[in-house]
Residue, then its C-alpha position, 0 to 999 in steps of 0.5 A: m379758596k380762602k374766603i375773607f370775612i369783612v367785619f366792623t366789630l372788634v375783638l376782646i382778648s382774654v386768655g388763661l384759666m388758673s387752677c382748673k379743678k377736677a369735677s368728678g371721679v367718673v372714668l369714661d371709656w375712651d375706646v368707645i371710638s377707635d384710635d385708628l380711624e379712616i375717613d370714608t369720603t364715598e358715602p354722604v354724611t349729615i351731622v347736626f349742630w345745636h347752639t344758642m346763636g341768634k340772628t341780627v338785622d345786619p347779617a354781617l354782624g350775626q354769629q349764625a351768618l359767620l357759622e354758615v360761612y364756616i359751613e360753606d368753607f368746610k364743605e369745600l374741604y369735605p364735600h361728602i359732609t353736610v352740616l345742619h345747625e339749629s339755634k335752641g334759644g338760650y343756654n338753659e333752653i339748649r340744656d333742657a332740649i338735650n335732656t329731652a332728646l337724650p332718652a329718645g336718642n334724638e340728640p345732635h352730633l355736636a352742641y354748645s354746652y357749659s361744663d356743668h351741663v355736660a356733667g349732667y349728660i354723662n349718666s346718659g352714656r351718650v357723651l363722647p370722649l374726645n381723647n382717641l380723636i385728639d390722639n388718633k393715629n390718622p394725622e388728618i383726624a388727630f391734633s398735632i402736638d403743636d395744635k394741642n399746645d396752641y389752645v389757650e391752656g385754661y380753655w383747653n383744661e376746661g374740657n377735662v374737669y370731669d374725672n381724674a383720668g384726663t378724659m376730654l369731653n369738649l373743646p373751647f369755642i366762645k370765651s369771655t370774662e367779666v370787667m367793670f364798665y364805668n362812665k368815664t365822663f362822669f368820673n372825670k367831671y366829679n374827680l372820682s377814683v376808679p375803684q379796685t376793691w369792693e371797699q373802694v366800690k362802696t366808698v365811691s358809690q357813697q360819693i356818687r350817691t351824695i352827688i346825685d342827692t345834693h349836687e346842683d347838676f341833679s337838682k331838677l330831678t324829683a326825689s323818685e328820679k334820684q332814687a332810680i339812679i344807682p351807682i353800680g350794677y352787677d349783671s349776674e347774681s350767680n357770678l356775684f356770689i361765686t366770684a366773691s366767694e372765690q375772692l374771699n376763699i369761701p367754700y362754694t362747691a368742691i369734689g370730695e375724697n370719694n370724687e362726689g360733688q359737694i355743696l358747701f356754700n351754706n356757711d357763715e363766711a358766705k352769709e357775711m359776704v352776702s350781708f356786705f352786698k345786702e347793705m350796699y343794696d339797701a343803701r341804693l349803692l348796688t343793684t343787679k339784673e333781677m332787682l331791676g326787673g330783669g333788664y340788663t344793667s347795661d341798659k341802665f348804664v347807657e341811660q346813665e341810671l348806673f355809673m358802673s356796670i359789671g358784666s360779660t366782656g361778650g356784652t361789651n357792645y351793649n355797654i356803649p351808648d349809641n349817641q356817644a352821650f359819654e365816654v366809656g371806661v373799662a376797669p378790672l373786676p373789683q376784688f376783696d383782696l388784690e393779692n388774691a384776685k379772682v375773675i370768672q371765666q365764661g363762655p360755652n364749649i362744644h361737646m359731641f355725642l356718641k353715634d352708631n355711625v362712626q363716620e358721623m362722629i368722624a365728620a362731627w369731629l372734623f367740623l369741630k376741629f375746623i371751626t376752632n382752628s387758628e384762622n377761624s378762631a381769629r375770624w370769630a373773635i374779630a366778628t363777635g368780640y369774644s376771645p380767640v381760643r388759640k394762642s396763634s390767633f392773637a397775632e391776626v387779631n392784634s394786626y387787625y387792631e394795629n391796622l385800624t385808622n381813625i379808631s372810633a369811640r366804640q372801637t376804643v372801648f373794645k380795644n380797652v376791654a381786650l387790654v383789661a381782659q389780658q390784665q386779668i389772665p392770672s386771676y381766671f378761675t372756673s368751678p368744678a362740674f358735677g351733676k348738681s353744679s348747674k343747680a348750685r349756680d342757679q340757687v346761689g343767684a336766686l339766694i341773692v335775689n331773695v335776700f335783696g328783695n327781703t323775701y327771706s332772711i339771710d339764714e332762711a335764704f341760705s337754707k332754702a338754696y341749700e335744700e334745693v340743691a342738696f336734696 
């Protein structure tokens, strides 16, 4: 019996991913599991799913609560399968937990992962290629052609960035991107234009700095209180570096002719790009999460200590003030070149591990198929604000919007996020995934922090980051 999950949050819709890059020349063996399988329902099977979902005070809004609904629904279809799930904290924590579990053979059947995490697991020999499940001769196990085509192409393609043979190692589940939230009330009051480019961001930020320093509306603030207000914050230092590099066609990482991962970010063009942001930081026009002491830029945004905040669409809710102190606007990510717009695609996928018991792998696959089907993808999007991963899910999500009456300020923000995310579809990108790509991402983020904080000069910061990754 179909269960209806009632939710009060909204969905963002972001689809597409352009020019997905191959990540390695490693060819994985598809035949570790047969392309002709039978489901044995006579023996009970237990599978384990590791994820990063948290719980909330209100269970109706919690991801784990919806996951448990999915598990109950799945149990009705396959009574012989028991699904156990466990949150491992954040994405780094689940990566570390899996790396610890693999040598002991204690890894789960399914897990949340980013592509660069999976690339790091491949050498264990325990990552399960999905191709013979996707194209299995048993139609209950296989995807139909319509199923495969129904996944958003870019999200689907993120599963085959590991070799040049089309090996699929994961399916998409939770997807998001970045947008710029801005204080629309403030912008309207002072007749400010919403910036589209980084040069315009710099200009508008200088105008905001002047307003803060000279306008009578801020005259009661002390000098230190004025200094604490910064026009724009970027939540992720790593995304700032990687996305700006992509926008400017600056080498970051790549796959070489011999299919090896290459670390390319230590170059003069990237140093010039970081210098641009360093000048903005020094002028108190720009800040980042770590430069705020680790607090999210969304916190400062809702407190009106930032007037623009760039962050994940998955964190939309945190950019909306509870007291409706101001109207929140949503704009596309600023670009260096509007003719070469690039916006990062984010969000974990789900991959599987090889197990000795074939029925356990079949059970895990059936559950993965179930939670990413069209109906459940739409339910997840509506409940969490993340993007559906199926094209056919959009109709249900759009119907939800269309049937809303007396739309609230909060719901309006989510709706606008959806519109902007769709607008950015042609600009989405992802980086190659290989053994050191996760470390590269961490180090370019640390590089930004070291430069902004004057821990190292730009040359020193680049050299240190490169050495940490390359050697």
